[in-house]
All heavy atoms as an XYZ file, in Angstrom:
720
protein
N     -23.649     -8.424     22.370
C     -22.437     -9.042     21.862
C     -21.434     -7.852     21.645
O     -21.683     -6.785     20.957
C     -22.659     -9.776     20.661
C     -21.378    -10.282     20.073
S     -21.595    -11.293     18.512
C     -21.808    -12.807     19.273
N     -20.214     -8.009     22.162
C     -19.185     -6.938     22.006
C     -18.811     -6.942     20.663
O     -18.573     -7.993     19.975
C     -17.929     -7.252     22.834
C     -18.157     -6.854     24.280
C     -16.909     -7.159     25.127
N     -15.798     -6.088     24.677
C     -14.916     -5.654     25.465
N     -14.746     -6.150     26.605
N     -14.157     -4.747     25.121
N     -18.379     -5.706     20.052
C     -17.791     -5.514     18.761
C     -16.393     -5.098     18.805
O     -15.748     -4.824     17.763
C     -18.654     -4.556     17.883
O     -18.579     -3.333     18.522
C     -20.030     -4.993     17.814
N     -15.812     -5.133     20.042
C     -14.441     -4.624     20.205
C     -13.822     -5.752     21.111
O     -14.465     -6.557     21.762
C     -14.310     -3.360     20.752
O     -14.915     -3.357     21.999
C     -15.020     -2.229     19.917
N     -12.448     -5.768     21.035
C     -11.695     -6.501     21.951
C     -10.443     -5.794     22.511
O      -9.799     -5.112     21.659
C     -11.124     -7.848     21.153
C     -10.282     -8.670     22.095
C      -9.802     -9.935     21.317
O     -10.270    -10.302     20.276
N      -8.835    -10.513     21.860
N     -10.377     -5.697     23.680
C      -9.282     -4.985     24.364
C      -8.000     -5.785     24.110
O      -7.992     -6.929     24.351
C      -9.499     -4.787     25.756
C      -8.516     -3.968     26.451
C      -8.865     -3.550     27.892
O      -9.939     -3.979     28.398
N      -7.994     -2.855     28.677
N      -6.898     -5.026     23.774
C      -5.608     -5.712     23.624
C      -4.600     -4.805     24.260
O      -4.676     -3.627     24.562
C      -5.299     -5.820     22.151
C      -6.205     -6.520     21.203
S      -5.706     -6.528     19.582
C      -4.592     -7.893     19.632
N      -3.488     -5.405     24.660
C      -2.318     -4.719     25.110
C      -1.223     -4.921     24.072
O      -0.943     -6.036     23.631
C      -1.825     -5.370     26.437
O      -0.681     -4.722     26.813
N      -0.619     -3.752     23.643
C       0.439     -3.838     22.583
C       1.677     -3.154     23.175
O       1.571     -2.283     24.056
C      -0.015     -3.236     21.375
C      -0.319     -1.773     21.516
C      -1.237     -3.981     20.659
C      -0.464     -0.994     20.225
N       2.836     -3.424     22.626
C       3.997     -2.807     22.959
C       4.611     -2.184     21.632
O       4.633     -2.821     20.611
C       5.038     -3.855     23.438
O       4.454     -4.501     24.622
C       6.353     -3.258     23.832
N       4.985     -0.817     21.780
C       5.541     -0.147     20.671
C       6.849      0.284     20.924
O       7.186      0.619     22.119
C       4.615      1.032     20.381
C       3.138      0.798     19.816
C       2.483      2.055     19.863
C       3.108      0.085     18.583
N       7.653      0.462     19.828
C       8.987      1.137     20.074
C       8.673      2.516     20.665
O       7.663      3.140     20.270
C       9.557      1.109     18.698
C       8.835      0.059     17.991
C       7.525     -0.036     18.507
N       9.586      3.118     21.353
C       9.382      4.427     21.878
C       9.072      5.618     20.855
O       8.281      6.444     21.081
C      10.585      4.878     22.644
C      10.864      4.145     23.940
C      12.210      4.666     24.605
C       9.676      4.357     24.979
N       9.720      5.486     19.719
C       9.396      6.449     18.672
C       7.933      6.394     18.232
O       7.252      7.406     18.074
C      10.296      6.220     17.503
C      10.074      7.231     16.444
C      11.034      6.920     15.201
O      12.173      6.500     15.406
O      10.654      7.278     13.951
N       7.466      5.214     18.081
C       6.018      5.045     17.570
C       5.084      5.465     18.846
O       4.059      6.027     18.465
C       5.705      3.548     17.130
C       6.401      3.169     15.800
C       6.037      1.729     15.540
C       5.989      4.088     14.699
N       5.460      5.088     19.895
C       4.518      5.436     21.127
C       4.413      6.858     21.239
O       3.407      7.561     21.472
C       5.149      4.756     22.354
N       5.564      7.687     21.091
C       5.598      9.187     21.107
C       4.831      9.632     19.960
O       3.998     10.575     20.169
C       7.027      9.671     21.005
C       7.819      9.507     22.265
C       9.016     10.322     22.374
N      10.087      9.681     21.565
C      11.084      8.936     22.017
N      11.050      8.591     23.332
N      11.967      8.276     21.242
N       4.834      9.046     18.807
C       4.011      9.623     17.741
C       2.527      9.438     17.900
O       1.735     10.353     17.774
C       4.403      8.868     16.407
C       3.574      9.166     15.254
S       4.042      8.314     13.689
C       3.054      6.959     13.907
N       2.186      8.210     18.557
C       0.755      8.015     18.920
C       0.299      9.146     19.865
O      -0.783      9.751     19.742
C       0.513      6.633     19.438
C      -0.911      6.463     20.068
C       0.724      5.598     18.337
N       1.061      9.288     20.933
C       0.647     10.289     21.983
C       0.642     11.692     21.468
O      -0.289     12.406     21.750
C       1.654     10.146     23.080
C       1.598      8.953     24.047
C       2.469      8.955     25.216
C       2.301      7.706     26.064
N       0.945      7.575     26.520
N       1.608     12.027     20.484
C       1.536     13.274     19.847
C       0.371     13.579     19.047
O      -0.231     14.766     19.070
C       2.772     13.452     18.873
O       2.770     14.633     18.207
N      -0.108     12.480     18.374
C      -1.409     12.714     17.562
C      -2.598     13.024     18.433
O      -3.409     13.872     18.082
C      -1.684     11.390     16.766
C      -0.611     11.129     15.683
C      -0.789     11.786     14.490
C       0.079     11.277     13.372
N      -0.086     12.093     12.217
N      -2.686     12.359     19.553
C      -3.768     12.559     20.569
C      -3.639     13.896     21.122
O      -4.566     14.749     21.151
C      -3.777     11.503     21.640
C      -4.799     11.791     22.741
C      -4.027     10.122     21.015
N      -2.354     14.327     21.525
C      -2.216     15.637     22.160
C      -2.528     16.847     21.146
O      -2.975     17.838     21.640
C      -0.716     15.700     22.716
C      -0.578     14.876     23.885
C       0.991     14.709     24.267
O       1.835     15.293     23.587
O       1.277     13.971     25.201
N      -2.190     16.518     19.925
C      -2.442     17.623     18.992
C      -4.009     17.729     18.675
O      -4.385     18.647     18.021
C      -1.836     17.281     17.532
N      -4.795     16.898     19.197
C      -6.200     17.036     19.069
C      -6.783     16.333     17.782
O      -7.950     16.449     17.572
N      -5.962     15.672     17.004
C      -6.500     15.009     15.914
C      -7.321     13.703     16.235
O      -8.067     13.240     15.373
N      -7.078     13.184     17.362
C      -7.680     11.918     17.808
C      -8.072     12.044     19.268
O      -7.420     12.714     20.022
C      -6.790     10.728     17.577
C      -6.375     10.468     16.171
C      -5.251     11.113     15.582
C      -7.068      9.619     15.332
C      -4.855     10.924     14.223
C      -6.638      9.388     14.051
C      -5.610     10.140     13.562
O      -5.357      9.801     12.208
N      -9.132     11.384     19.631
C      -9.591     11.480     21.040
C      -8.754     10.430     21.911
O      -8.855     10.687     23.088
C     -11.049     11.224     21.096
N      -8.258      9.405     21.276
C      -7.543      8.469     22.207
C      -6.452      7.748     21.334
O      -6.399      7.794     20.102
C      -8.615      7.385     22.671
O      -8.977      6.569     21.541
N      -5.604      7.073     22.028
C      -4.533      6.375     21.435
C      -5.083      5.182     20.685
O      -4.595      4.847     19.630
C      -3.484      5.870     22.600
C      -2.847      7.009     23.243
C      -2.159      6.486     24.540
O      -2.428      5.395     25.052
O      -1.291      7.340     25.083
N      -6.258      4.653     21.142
C      -6.867      3.631     20.377
C      -7.375      4.024     18.980
O      -7.239      3.391     18.062
C      -8.137      3.038     21.046
O      -7.623      2.353     22.305
N      -7.779      5.243     18.959
C      -8.285      5.812     17.666
C      -7.096      5.937     16.613
O      -7.247      5.560     15.407
C      -8.886      7.196     17.836
C     -10.375      7.006     18.279
C     -10.977      8.335     18.240
O     -10.495      9.288     17.568
O     -12.030      8.564     18.875
N      -5.919      6.319     17.114
C      -4.770      6.416     16.333
C      -4.375      5.015     15.708
O      -4.145      4.951     14.575
C      -3.568      7.159     17.048
C      -2.295      7.072     16.176
C      -3.829      8.414     17.524
N      -4.261      4.107     16.584
C      -4.039      2.670     16.196
C      -5.005      2.163     15.111
O      -4.632      1.650     14.208
C      -3.889      1.808     17.412
C      -2.810      2.292     18.383
C      -3.570      0.335     16.965
C      -1.385      2.367     17.792
N      -6.278      2.354     15.496
C      -7.347      1.930     14.470
C      -7.145      2.544     13.206
O      -7.256      1.958     12.113
C      -8.687      2.219     15.062
C      -9.180      1.240     16.117
C     -10.628      1.377     16.456
N     -10.924      2.604     17.112
C     -11.034      2.894     18.318
N     -10.618      1.925     19.216
N     -11.386      4.075     18.830
N      -6.873      3.915     13.040
C      -6.720      4.539     11.880
C      -5.524      3.956     11.070
O      -5.606      3.797      9.850
C      -6.428      6.066     12.122
C      -6.328      6.849     10.924
C      -7.629      7.167     10.015
O      -8.660      6.888     10.636
O      -7.459      7.498      8.903
N      -4.398      3.697     11.879
C      -3.299      3.115     11.169
C      -3.467      1.768     10.672
O      -3.122      1.428      9.527
N      -4.302      0.978     11.414
C      -4.669     -0.344     10.867
C      -5.502     -0.283      9.654
O      -5.511     -1.097      8.724
C      -5.204     -1.111     11.964
C      -4.316     -1.671     13.095
C      -5.029     -2.274     14.336
C      -3.230     -2.540     12.614
N      -6.426      0.621      9.559
C      -7.337      0.890      8.412
C      -6.554      1.235      7.272
O      -6.741      0.684      6.213
C      -8.389      1.943      8.772
C      -9.507      1.347      9.678
C     -10.666      2.499      9.752
N     -11.371      2.247     10.906
C     -11.254      2.948     12.020
N     -10.563      3.996     12.151
N     -12.065      2.702     12.969
N      -5.479      2.019      7.386
C      -4.598      2.438      6.344
C      -3.819      1.311      5.892
O      -3.668      1.006      4.603
C      -3.694      3.564      6.785
N      -3.416      0.326      6.800
C      -2.711     -0.800      6.341
C      -3.546     -1.728      5.670
O      -3.192     -2.456      4.613
C      -2.171     -1.496      7.731
C      -1.368     -2.850      7.437
C      -0.187     -2.605      6.532
C      -0.995     -3.399      8.759
N      -4.806     -1.847      6.063
C      -5.863     -2.768      5.408
C      -6.165     -2.164      4.077
O      -6.095     -3.102      3.147
C      -7.113     -2.729      6.266
C      -8.173     -3.712      5.878
C      -9.412     -3.627      6.827
O      -9.749     -2.639      7.356
N      -9.889     -4.785      7.306
N      -6.203     -1.020      3.912
C      -6.466     -0.435      2.492
C      -5.284     -0.580      1.590
O      -5.409     -1.012      0.419
C      -6.744      1.076      2.590
C      -6.973      1.709      1.259
C      -8.093      1.089      0.343
O      -9.077      0.525      0.922
O      -7.978      1.249     -0.868
N      -4.038     -0.419      2.109
C      -2.897     -0.725      1.308
C      -2.847     -2.086      0.847
O      -2.502     -2.511     -0.237
C      -1.565     -0.304      2.169
C      -0.397     -0.400      1.199
C       0.901     -0.430      2.047
N       0.954     -1.696      2.734
C       1.934     -2.017      3.519
N       2.796     -1.317      3.801
N       1.933     -3.196      4.175
N      -3.058     -3.057      1.784
C      -3.096     -4.477      1.462
C      -4.053     -4.787      0.421
O      -3.883     -5.572     -0.519
C      -3.360     -5.348      2.737
C      -2.241     -5.411      3.674
O      -1.177     -4.919      3.344
O      -2.504     -5.792      4.760
N      -5.327     -4.111      0.419
C      -6.374     -4.360     -0.575
C      -5.901     -3.791     -1.888
O      -6.165     -4.443     -2.901
C      -7.682     -3.663     -0.120
N      -5.213     -2.662     -2.011
C      -4.684     -2.155     -3.147
C      -3.643     -3.080     -3.834
O      -3.719     -3.435     -5.053
C      -4.100     -0.712     -2.935
C      -3.297     -0.244     -4.161
C      -5.172      0.273     -2.637
N      -2.738     -3.608     -2.991
C      -1.784     -4.597     -3.519
C      -2.344     -5.844     -4.051
O      -2.069     -6.242     -5.107
C      -0.745     -4.846     -2.384
C       0.162     -6.026     -2.744
C       0.158     -3.654     -2.202
N      -3.460     -6.296     -3.295
C      -4.104     -7.527     -3.677
C      -4.772     -7.288     -5.051
O      -4.720     -8.108     -5.839
C      -5.114     -7.910     -2.675
C      -5.803     -9.271     -2.925
C      -4.830    -10.443     -3.003
O      -3.882    -10.439     -2.276
O      -5.215    -11.323     -3.731
N      -5.523     -6.174     -5.174
C      -6.160     -5.873     -6.471
C      -5.005     -5.791     -7.560
O      -5.356     -6.255     -8.736
C      -6.927     -4.534     -6.399
C      -8.298     -4.675     -5.748
C      -9.147     -3.453     -5.814
N      -8.528     -2.212     -5.361
C      -8.603     -1.771     -4.216
N      -9.392     -2.461     -3.231
N      -8.094     -0.561     -3.782
N      -3.919     -5.148     -7.314
C      -2.869     -5.049     -8.389
C      -2.369     -6.408     -8.779
O      -2.195     -6.703     -9.853
C      -1.712     -4.195     -7.830
C      -0.518     -4.110     -8.682
C      -0.350     -3.570     -9.900
C       0.730     -4.678     -8.311
N       0.852     -3.702    -10.418
C       1.542     -4.363     -9.517
C       1.256     -5.523     -7.316
C       2.954     -4.834     -9.553
C       2.551     -5.911     -7.337
C       3.316     -5.643     -8.482
N      -2.244     -7.305     -7.797
C      -1.688     -8.593     -8.051
C      -2.817     -9.402     -8.948
O      -2.421     -9.993     -9.908
C      -1.455     -9.363     -6.704
C      -0.178     -8.946     -6.066
C      -0.160     -9.642     -4.559
C       1.098     -9.270     -6.806
N      -4.081     -9.246     -8.567
C      -5.115    -10.029     -9.267
C      -5.364     -9.395    -10.635
O      -5.474    -10.127    -11.714
C      -6.375    -10.007     -8.478
C      -6.329    -10.868     -7.258
C      -7.588    -10.867     -6.499
O      -8.569    -10.237     -6.755
N      -7.621    -11.679     -5.353
N      -5.429     -8.054    -10.671
C      -5.891     -7.418    -11.946
C      -4.605     -7.171    -12.930
O      -4.869     -7.215    -14.172
C      -6.457     -6.071    -11.667
C      -7.658     -6.232    -10.919
O      -8.404     -7.224    -10.873
N      -8.137     -5.274    -10.199
N      -3.481     -7.023    -12.540
C      -2.301     -6.636    -13.387
C      -1.207     -7.760    -13.477
O      -0.832     -8.338    -14.458
C      -1.643     -5.393    -12.945
C      -2.610     -4.208    -13.093
O      -3.463     -4.283    -13.920
O      -2.394     -3.237    -12.269
N      -0.811     -8.237    -12.284
C       0.359     -9.046    -12.260
C      -0.123    -10.534    -12.739
O       0.658    -11.162    -13.624
C       0.993     -9.181    -10.913
C       2.077    -10.297    -10.778
C       1.566     -7.879    -10.395
N      -1.101    -11.059    -12.134
C      -1.565    -12.372    -12.582
C      -1.904    -12.521    -14.012
O      -1.345    -13.558    -14.612
N      -2.734    -11.619    -14.666
C      -2.946    -11.825    -16.116
C      -1.694    -11.647    -16.849
O      -1.438    -12.326    -17.870
C      -3.888    -10.651    -16.315
C      -4.544    -10.406    -15.019
C      -3.627    -10.683    -13.972
N      -0.750    -10.823    -16.379
C       0.464    -10.678    -17.214
C       1.249    -11.913    -17.167
O       1.821    -12.442    -18.161
C       1.322     -9.545    -16.584
O       0.596     -8.277    -16.684
C       2.728     -9.334    -17.256
N       1.364    -12.554    -15.906
C       2.126    -13.887    -15.765
C       1.391    -14.897    -16.605
O       2.056    -15.642    -17.492
C       2.123    -14.273    -14.365
C       3.101    -13.354    -13.596
C       2.619    -15.729    -14.250
C       3.064    -13.567    -12.067
N       0.083    -14.936    -16.758
C      -0.684    -15.877    -17.505
C      -0.357    -15.704    -19.046
O      -0.218    -16.628    -19.748
C      -2.143    -15.689    -17.253
C      -2.598    -16.223    -15.777
O      -1.805    -16.966    -15.220
O      -3.695    -15.841    -15.435
N      -0.338    -14.392    -19.427
C      -0.006    -14.166    -20.848
C       1.323    -14.546    -21.229
O       1.651    -15.191    -22.302
C      -0.149    -12.717    -21.275
C      -1.686    -12.186    -21.358
C      -1.842    -10.847    -21.933
N      -1.054     -9.828    -21.183
C      -1.553     -9.232    -20.219
N      -2.778     -9.440    -19.595
N      -0.824     -8.173    -19.580
N       2.267    -14.433    -20.321
C       3.696    -14.878    -20.590
C       3.791    -16.315    -20.687
O       4.371    -16.894    -21.594
C       4.593    -14.171    -19.430
C       5.926    -14.729    -19.718
C       6.843    -14.204    -20.616
C       6.560    -15.746    -18.786
C       8.186    -14.630    -20.733
C       7.728    -16.292    -18.976
C       8.625    -15.711    -20.034
O       9.881    -16.208    -20.093
N       3.111    -16.957    -19.763
C       3.189    -18.446    -19.644
C       2.609    -18.949    -21.021
O       2.956    -19.988    -21.460
C       2.524    -19.031    -18.496
C       3.306    -18.806    -17.211
C       2.594    -19.453    -16.073
N       3.381    -19.216    -14.916
C       2.895    -19.193    -13.658
N       1.658    -19.260    -13.524
N       3.753    -19.006    -12.573
N       1.539    -18.415    -21.531
C       0.817    -18.794    -22.661
C       1.711    -18.653    -23.968
O       1.556    -19.354    -24.893
C      -0.457    -18.089    -22.910
N       2.532    -17.653    -24.014
C       3.461    -17.362    -25.162
C       4.654    -16.644    -24.704
O       4.889    -15.487    -24.950
N       5.665    -17.386    -23.989
C       6.886    -16.719    -23.534
C       7.703    -16.178    -24.622
O       8.503    -15.155    -24.310
C       7.731    -17.855    -22.843
C       7.015    -19.083    -23.355
C       5.616    -18.823    -23.721
N       7.682    -16.482    -25.822
C       8.573    -15.961    -26.787
C       7.999    -14.541    -27.248
O       8.781    -13.809    -27.952
C       8.608    -16.897    -28.121
O       7.262    -17.011    -28.561
C       9.308    -18.203    -27.790
N       6.713    -14.228    -26.859
C       6.286    -12.926    -27.248
C       6.602    -11.838    -26.143
O       6.177    -10.663    -26.291
C       4.701    -12.944    -27.299
C       4.230    -13.786    -28.460
C       2.761    -13.819    -28.639
N       2.038    -13.375    -27.515
C       0.855    -13.929    -27.184
N       0.396    -14.960    -27.791
N       0.268    -13.540    -26.158
N       7.278    -12.302    -25.102
C       7.735    -11.274    -24.139
C       8.659    -10.172    -24.616
O       9.385    -10.434    -25.681
N       8.724     -9.051    -24.025
C       9.550     -8.029    -24.457
C      10.979     -8.163    -23.735
O      11.221     -8.774    -22.785
C       8.972     -6.587    -23.875
N      11.946     -7.656    -24.494
C      13.294     -7.674    -23.924
C      13.410     -6.812    -22.780
O      12.529     -5.952    -22.483
C      14.361     -7.262    -24.968
O      14.140     -5.919    -25.298
N      14.418     -6.927    -21.954
C      14.548     -6.077    -20.886
C      14.714     -4.609    -21.259
O      14.123     -3.772    -20.550
C      15.927     -6.586    -20.052
C      16.149     -5.812    -18.746
C      14.973     -5.931    -17.756
C      17.375     -6.326    -18.099
N      15.519     -4.304    -22.253
C      15.696     -2.952    -22.777
C      14.370     -2.379    -23.184
O      14.029     -1.220    -22.965
C      16.659     -2.830    -23.991
C      18.064     -3.095    -23.473
O      18.398     -2.922    -22.304
O      18.842     -3.548    -24.307
N      13.515     -3.166    -23.824
C      12.229     -2.719    -24.397
C      11.265     -2.412    -23.237
O      10.612     -1.436    -23.136
C      11.594     -3.748    -25.308
C      10.351     -3.346    -25.894
C       9.811     -4.430    -26.823
O      10.410     -5.410    -27.189
O       8.552     -4.282    -27.243
N      11.312     -3.372    -22.224
C      10.439     -3.212    -21.054
C      10.857     -1.954    -20.315
O      10.127     -1.223    -19.810
C      10.476     -4.388    -20.143
N      12.230     -1.744    -20.143
C      12.678     -0.577    -19.403
C      12.277      0.678    -20.093
O      11.953      1.755    -19.472
C      14.199     -0.686    -19.211
C      14.735      0.367    -18.358
C      14.524      0.340    -16.968
C      15.476      1.462    -18.813
C      15.022      1.393    -16.060
C      15.954      2.461    -18.066
C      15.728      2.350    -16.753
N      12.329      0.659    -21.503
C      11.993      1.826    -22.297
C      10.515      2.173    -22.031
O      10.238      3.357    -21.893
N       9.708      1.204    -22.108
C       8.331      1.420    -21.876
C       8.013      2.056    -20.524
O       7.142      2.846    -20.331
C       7.465      0.115    -22.009
C       7.380     -0.409    -23.431
C       6.538     -1.666    -23.370
N       6.715     -2.442    -24.592
C       6.179     -3.570    -24.756
N       5.538     -4.267    -23.779
N       6.470     -4.265    -25.956
N       8.694      1.477    -19.571
C       8.504      1.886    -18.105
C       8.879      3.378    -18.048
O       8.270      4.198    -17.363
C       9.206      1.003    -17.146
C       9.070      1.458    -15.609
C       7.710      1.344    -15.266
C      10.049      0.448    -14.866
N      10.111      3.723    -18.578
C      10.567      5.092    -18.502
C       9.636      6.018    -19.146
O       9.253      7.056    -18.691
C      12.006      5.101    -19.163
O      12.865      4.262    -18.478
C      12.556      6.508    -19.107
N       9.150      5.622    -20.378
C       8.081      6.502    -21.145
C       6.876      6.708    -20.235
O       6.362      7.797    -20.181
C       7.822      5.765    -22.447
N       6.305      5.679    -19.564
C       5.144      5.739    -18.792
C       5.414      6.675    -17.556
O       4.525      7.508    -17.224
C       4.576      4.394    -18.342
C       3.397      4.527    -17.500
C       2.916      3.160    -17.146
C       1.576      3.222    -16.291
N       0.963      4.439    -15.891
N       6.534      6.497    -16.871
C       6.850      7.375    -15.769
C       7.044      8.876    -16.212
O       6.530      9.683    -15.505
C       8.125      6.749    -15.148
C       8.032      5.575    -14.347
S       9.523      4.779    -13.735
C      10.071      5.981    -12.688
N       7.593      9.029    -17.342
C       7.602     10.481    -17.841
C       6.313     11.039    -18.148
O       6.036     12.143    -17.810
C       8.585     10.389    -19.126
O       9.877      9.888    -18.776
C       8.737     11.884    -19.669
N       5.501     10.248    -18.828
C       4.173     10.668    -19.189
C       3.359     10.970    -17.834
O       2.682     12.020    -17.823
C       3.421      9.644    -19.969
N       3.451     10.093    -16.929
C       2.675     10.280    -15.676
C       3.226     11.583    -14.901
O       2.550     12.338    -14.381
C       2.967      9.107    -14.720
C       2.106      7.934    -15.037
O       1.287      7.966    -16.097
O       2.316      6.782    -14.583
N       4.611     11.858    -14.909
C       5.135     13.040    -14.373
C       4.595     14.289    -15.095
O       4.352     15.296    -14.465
C       6.668     12.914    -14.317
N       4.550     14.161    -16.350
C       4.042     15.311    -17.149
C       2.592     15.631    -16.949
O       2.155     16.772    -16.732
C       4.243     15.054    -18.627
C       5.697     15.084    -19.147
O       6.517     15.642    -18.428
O       5.968     14.635    -20.244
N       1.821     14.570    -16.595
C       0.313     14.693    -16.316
C       0.187     15.503    -14.911
O      -0.719     16.242    -14.746
C      -0.396     13.442    -16.278
C      -0.618     12.955    -17.625
C      -1.312     11.606    -17.461
C      -1.367     10.848    -18.776
N      -2.117      9.480    -18.678
N       1.121     15.081    -14.041
C       1.057     15.575    -12.554
C       1.483     17.151    -12.501
O       1.087     17.769    -11.616
C       2.017     14.802    -11.746
N       2.046     17.598    -13.507
C       2.462     19.030    -13.530
C       1.433     19.908    -13.862
O       0.547     19.944    -14.481
C       3.751     19.283    -14.462
C       4.941     18.535    -13.921
C       6.062     18.825    -14.788
N       7.087     17.824    -14.526
C       8.099     17.488    -15.231
N       8.280     18.143    -16.372
N       8.962     16.608    -14.925
C-alpha cells in the first residue's frame, strides 16, 4: 500500500524560486522535501494554536461567562499585558 500521493501544485514565482534555492543550497534533496518540511511546520503551528485555544482561551472565556462582573477593565488588562511583556523581555536578555 502506498504511503504517499503524487500531487501537482502551482506556486507564485517567488515561492518557487525559494523552493529551488533551498534544494540548490543542499539543504534538501528535492523540491518535495522542501514542501513537506513547510507543511510539517504549518501542522506544528496549527497544533500550537489549537493547544493555546483549548488550554488558555477556552477556560478564560468560560471563567468570564461564569462571572462577567469579575473581569478586568481594559486599562487593567493592558497593564498586566505590558508588565508580562516587559518581564519576558528581561528574561530573554
